[in-house]
C-alpha positions as CSV (number, residue, x, y, z in Angstrom):
1,M,116.1,-11.2,0.6
2,I,118.9,-14.1,1.0
3,R,121.8,-13.3,3.3
4,F,124.4,-15.8,4.7
5,E,126.1,-14.6,8.0
6,R,129.6,-16.3,8.3
7,V,128.3,-19.8,7.3
8,T,130.4,-22.9,7.5
9,K,129.1,-26.2,6.5
10,R,131.2,-29.3,7.9
11,Y,130.2,-32.7,7.0
12,P,131.0,-35.8,9.1
13,G,134.6,-36.8,8.7
14,G,135.6,-33.4,8.7
15,H,134.8,-32.1,4.9
16,E,134.5,-28.5,5.2
17,A,132.1,-27.9,2.0
18,L,131.6,-23.9,3.0
19,S,134.0,-21.7,5.2
20,D,132.8,-18.6,6.7
21,V,130.7,-17.2,3.8
22,S,129.2,-14.1,3.8
23,L,126.7,-13.5,1.1
24,E,123.6,-11.2,0.3
25,I,121.3,-11.8,-2.7
26,R,119.1,-8.7,-3.5
27,H,115.4,-9.1,-4.4
28,G,115.2,-9.2,-8.2
29,E,119.1,-9.9,-8.5
30,L,120.1,-12.1,-11.4
31,L,123.2,-14.0,-9.6
32,V,125.7,-16.3,-11.3
33,L,127.5,-18.8,-8.6
34,A,130.7,-19.8,-10.3
35,G,133.3,-22.4,-9.3
36,H,135.0,-25.6,-9.9
37,S,133.6,-28.8,-9.2
38,G,133.6,-29.5,-5.3
39,A,133.7,-25.6,-4.4
40,G,130.5,-26.0,-2.4
41,K,127.9,-24.4,-4.7
42,S,125.4,-27.3,-4.3
43,T,125.7,-27.0,-0.6
44,L,125.2,-23.3,-0.4
45,I,121.8,-24.1,-2.6
46,K,120.7,-26.9,-0.1
47,L,121.3,-24.4,2.9
48,I,118.9,-21.9,1.1
49,A,116.5,-24.6,0.8
50,G,116.7,-25.7,4.5
51,L,118.0,-29.1,2.8
52,E,121.0,-29.0,4.9
53,K,121.7,-27.0,8.2
54,P,124.9,-24.7,8.5
55,S,127.5,-25.8,11.4
56,A,128.3,-22.3,12.0
57,G,126.5,-18.9,11.0
58,K,123.3,-18.3,10.0
59,V,121.3,-18.3,6.5
60,W,118.4,-15.8,6.2
61,V,115.6,-15.9,3.6
62,S,112.9,-13.5,3.5
63,G,113.4,-12.6,7.1
64,Q,113.5,-15.7,8.6
65,E,116.5,-17.8,10.0
66,V,116.1,-21.1,7.6
67,G,118.4,-23.3,10.4
68,A,116.2,-22.5,12.9
69,L,112.9,-23.4,11.2
70,R,111.1,-26.4,12.3
71,A,110.5,-29.2,10.1
72,N,106.7,-28.6,9.7
73,Q,107.7,-24.9,8.9
74,L,110.2,-25.8,6.0
75,P,107.4,-26.6,3.3
76,Y,105.9,-23.0,4.0
77,L,109.4,-21.7,3.0
78,R,110.1,-23.5,0.2
79,R,106.5,-22.2,-1.2
80,S,108.6,-19.2,-2.1
81,L,111.2,-21.1,-3.5
82,G,111.6,-22.6,-7.0
83,L,114.3,-25.1,-7.1
84,V,116.1,-27.1,-10.2
85,M,118.6,-29.4,-8.7
86,Q,121.2,-31.3,-11.1
87,E,119.0,-34.4,-11.1
88,H,115.9,-33.9,-12.8
89,R,114.1,-36.3,-10.4
90,L,111.6,-36.6,-12.6
91,L,108.8,-39.5,-11.6
92,H,109.5,-42.3,-14.9
93,D,105.8,-43.8,-14.0
94,R,103.9,-40.4,-14.5
95,T,103.4,-38.1,-17.3
96,I,105.0,-34.7,-17.4
97,F,101.6,-32.9,-16.7
98,D,101.3,-34.9,-13.6
99,N,105.2,-34.3,-12.6
100,V,104.8,-30.7,-12.7
101,M,101.3,-30.9,-11.1
102,L,103.3,-32.6,-7.8
103,P,104.2,-29.4,-5.8
104,L,100.4,-28.1,-6.0
105,I,99.2,-31.3,-4.7
106,V,101.4,-31.1,-2.0
107,T,100.5,-27.8,-1.0
108,G,96.8,-28.7,-1.4
109,Y,95.9,-26.7,-4.2
110,P,92.2,-27.3,-5.7
111,P,92.3,-29.5,-8.6
112,R,90.9,-27.7,-11.4
113,D,93.1,-24.2,-10.5
114,A,96.3,-26.5,-10.5
115,A,95.5,-27.8,-13.8
116,K,95.7,-24.3,-15.1
117,R,98.9,-23.5,-13.6
118,V,100.5,-26.7,-14.7
119,R,99.3,-25.7,-18.3
120,V,100.6,-22.2,-17.8
121,A,104.0,-23.4,-16.5
122,L,104.3,-26.1,-19.4
123,E,103.4,-22.9,-21.9
124,K,106.1,-20.6,-20.4
125,V,108.7,-23.2,-21.1
126,G,107.6,-24.3,-24.3
127,M,106.4,-27.9,-23.1
128,A,102.7,-27.6,-23.3
129,E,102.6,-30.1,-26.4
130,F,104.5,-32.8,-24.0
131,E,102.1,-33.0,-21.2
132,K,101.1,-36.4,-21.9
133,A,104.7,-37.7,-22.8
134,M,106.4,-39.7,-20.3
135,P,110.1,-38.4,-19.1
136,L,112.1,-41.2,-20.6
137,T,110.6,-40.0,-24.3
138,L,111.9,-36.8,-23.8
139,S,115.7,-35.3,-24.7
140,G,117.8,-34.1,-21.9
141,G,116.9,-30.6,-22.9
142,E,113.0,-31.3,-22.5
143,Q,113.3,-33.0,-19.2
144,Q,115.3,-30.0,-18.1
145,R,112.5,-27.6,-19.3
146,A,110.1,-30.0,-17.3
147,A,111.8,-29.7,-14.3
148,I,111.8,-25.7,-14.7
149,A,108.0,-26.0,-15.3
150,R,107.8,-27.9,-12.0
151,A,110.0,-25.6,-10.3
152,I,107.8,-22.2,-11.2
153,V,104.5,-23.9,-11.0
154,N,104.0,-22.1,-7.7
155,K,105.0,-18.9,-9.1
156,P,108.1,-18.8,-6.8
157,S,109.7,-15.3,-5.9
158,V,113.1,-16.8,-6.0
159,L,114.4,-19.5,-8.7
160,I,117.3,-21.4,-7.9
161,A,118.9,-23.6,-10.3
162,D,122.0,-25.8,-9.9
163,E,124.0,-26.4,-13.2
164,P,120.7,-25.8,-15.1
165,T,122.6,-26.2,-18.5
166,A,125.0,-29.1,-17.8
167,H,125.0,-32.0,-20.3
168,L,123.2,-29.9,-22.9
169,D,124.5,-29.4,-26.2
170,P,125.2,-25.4,-27.0
171,A,121.9,-24.4,-28.7
172,Y,120.0,-25.9,-26.0
173,A,122.2,-24.5,-23.4
174,R,121.4,-20.9,-24.6
175,E,117.8,-21.5,-25.0
176,I,117.5,-22.8,-21.3
177,A,119.9,-19.6,-20.3
178,A,117.4,-17.4,-22.3
179,L,114.7,-19.0,-20.3
180,F,116.1,-17.8,-17.1
181,R,116.6,-14.5,-18.5
182,S,112.9,-14.0,-19.2
183,F,111.9,-15.2,-15.6
184,H,114.3,-12.4,-14.2
185,S,112.7,-9.9,-16.5
186,A,109.1,-10.5,-15.1
187,G,110.8,-9.9,-11.3
188,V,111.8,-13.2,-10.1
189,T,115.0,-13.4,-8.2
190,I,117.6,-15.8,-10.0
191,L,120.4,-17.6,-8.4
192,L,122.0,-20.0,-10.5
193,A,125.2,-22.0,-10.0
194,T,126.9,-22.9,-13.2
195,H,130.4,-23.7,-14.5
196,D,129.7,-22.2,-17.5
197,E,129.0,-18.6,-16.1
198,T,129.4,-17.1,-20.1
199,L,125.9,-18.4,-21.3
200,F,124.5,-15.9,-18.4
201,S,127.1,-12.7,-18.7
202,P,125.2,-11.2,-21.7
203,Y,122.2,-10.6,-19.2
204,G,124.1,-8.4,-16.8
205,A,124.2,-11.3,-14.2
206,R,126.4,-10.4,-11.0
207,R,129.0,-12.9,-10.8
208,V,130.4,-14.4,-7.3
209,E,133.0,-17.3,-7.2
210,L,133.5,-20.1,-4.8
211,S,137.0,-22.1,-4.3
212,R,137.5,-24.6,-2.1
213,G,134.4,-23.9,0.0
214,R,135.3,-20.0,0.5
215,L,133.9,-17.2,-1.3
216,L,136.5,-15.1,-3.5
217,A,136.5,-11.3,-3.3
């Protein structure tokens, strides 16, 4: 489903965030991407979503070479991907309901159908009672749940999260880990970049590790 073929990503100034990375993530897999801060985990995720392009090599998602897609083709690719980035990026002047609704507005869903999907997504992450709340009134864990709801509202086949349990207390981190496990049990392919892989090891996740931009054997 997702394949990296000898991918290198070099930024202006010469910093090489990824070096000759080859990796395959199979359909329905739960994969944990481990590595130190600055190892290249976030860059790898951005390449999958087409937020960055490789300097060398190819990235394939569902049979499409991501780096070869035109700008107007990328939104169609991203419909199949749910992204939870390190920054929640919730709009502070909109309610949680409206924040989760945004991807559906962008893709042109009819309002009535979109509202149903938003409520289903909020229910799945345990946030139904907070749909009228503003982001700044919520805890960090609640904001993370809202960001996850926004990522799954399009019913993606692949869910990708960059440090989804960072800055959360241990109890809330375990709840978030269990939430991703529930999505995986429903057939969603999961890729998690995390500094705390022990949260996901009880779920039989495959572990790969990056170090200084290189994939360790």
